[in-house]
C-alpha positions as CSV (number, residue, x, y, z in Angstrom):
1,M,1.8,54.7,-23.3
2,K,-0.8,54.3,-20.5
3,K,-3.0,52.3,-22.9
4,L,-0.3,49.7,-23.2
5,I,0.4,49.1,-19.5
6,I,-2.8,47.1,-18.8
7,P,-2.6,44.8,-21.8
8,M,1.1,44.2,-21.0
9,L,0.3,43.4,-17.4
10,I,-2.4,40.9,-18.5
11,L,0.0,39.4,-21.0
12,I,2.7,39.0,-18.3
13,L,0.2,37.4,-15.9
14,F,-1.0,35.1,-18.6
15,L,2.6,34.0,-19.4
16,M,3.4,33.5,-15.7
17,A,0.3,31.3,-15.3
18,I,1.3,29.1,-18.3
19,L,4.9,28.9,-17.0
20,S,3.7,27.9,-13.6
21,F,1.4,25.2,-15.0
22,T,4.1,23.8,-17.2
23,I,6.6,23.6,-14.4
24,S,4.1,21.9,-12.0
25,S,2.9,19.4,-14.7
26,K,6.4,18.2,-15.5
27,S,6.5,16.2,-12.3
28,N,3.7,14.0,-13.7
29,Y,6.1,12.8,-16.4
30,V,8.7,11.5,-14.1
31,R,7.4,8.3,-12.7
32,I,9.1,5.6,-10.8
33,P,8.2,2.3,-12.4
34,E,6.3,-0.2,-10.3
35,Y,8.5,-3.0,-11.6
36,T,12.1,-3.3,-12.7
37,S,11.7,-6.2,-15.1
38,S,9.0,-8.4,-16.8
39,Y,9.1,-11.6,-18.7
40,T,6.9,-14.5,-19.8
41,K,7.3,-18.1,-18.6
42,A,5.3,-21.3,-19.0
43,I,4.1,-22.8,-15.7
44,C,3.2,-26.5,-15.9
45,T,1.0,-28.6,-13.6
46,N,1.6,-32.2,-12.6
47,E,-0.9,-33.1,-15.3
48,N,1.3,-31.5,-18.0
49,F,-1.0,-28.6,-18.5
50,C,1.2,-25.6,-19.3
51,Q,0.1,-22.0,-19.4
52,D,2.1,-18.8,-20.2
53,Y,2.3,-16.1,-17.5
54,Q,3.7,-12.7,-17.5
55,F,5.8,-11.9,-14.4
56,F,6.6,-8.5,-13.1
57,C,9.5,-8.2,-10.7
58,R,10.9,-5.5,-8.5
59,N,14.5,-6.3,-8.1
60,S,14.4,-10.0,-7.1
61,E,10.8,-10.2,-5.9
62,V,7.7,-11.2,-8.0
63,I,5.1,-8.4,-7.5
64,A,2.6,-9.7,-10.1
65,K,1.8,-12.8,-12.1
66,T,-0.8,-12.6,-14.9
67,P,-1.9,-15.5,-17.1
68,I,-1.6,-14.8,-20.8
69,T,-5.0,-15.6,-22.3
70,G,-5.0,-18.3,-25.0
71,A,-1.4,-19.3,-24.3
72,A,-1.9,-22.8,-22.9
73,V,-1.2,-26.4,-24.0
74,Q,-2.0,-29.8,-22.7
75,F,0.8,-32.3,-23.2
76,S,0.5,-36.1,-23.1
77,S,1.0,-37.9,-19.8
78,T,4.4,-39.2,-21.0
79,W,5.7,-35.7,-21.8
80,Q,8.8,-34.6,-19.9
81,D,9.5,-30.8,-19.4
82,P,13.0,-30.4,-21.0
83,R,13.8,-27.3,-18.9
84,S,16.1,-27.7,-15.9
85,S,14.6,-27.5,-12.5
86,E,16.6,-24.3,-11.9
87,I,14.9,-22.6,-14.9
88,K,11.4,-24.0,-14.0
89,N,11.7,-22.7,-10.4
90,K,13.3,-19.4,-11.0
91,F,10.9,-16.4,-11.2
92,C,13.0,-13.2,-11.0
């Protein structure tokens, strides 16, 4: 019986250490997102050069704007953007 006490104590301490590590590491899985929404939108200059951007918003505020590489077009000087000004100027 005495021979089993030390291995059992070691096993219990080992299991407690694993349980403690598991409980403390679960907090790493619950993360508050930096943004609440994201979307892509083309932004056009006065010279009709349009490039796609990805916008990240937190509630109604833009917190990041990243150009999407390779997603750009140069329209002719007579081209008119068919989007309404509300859509063109809305970001979040």
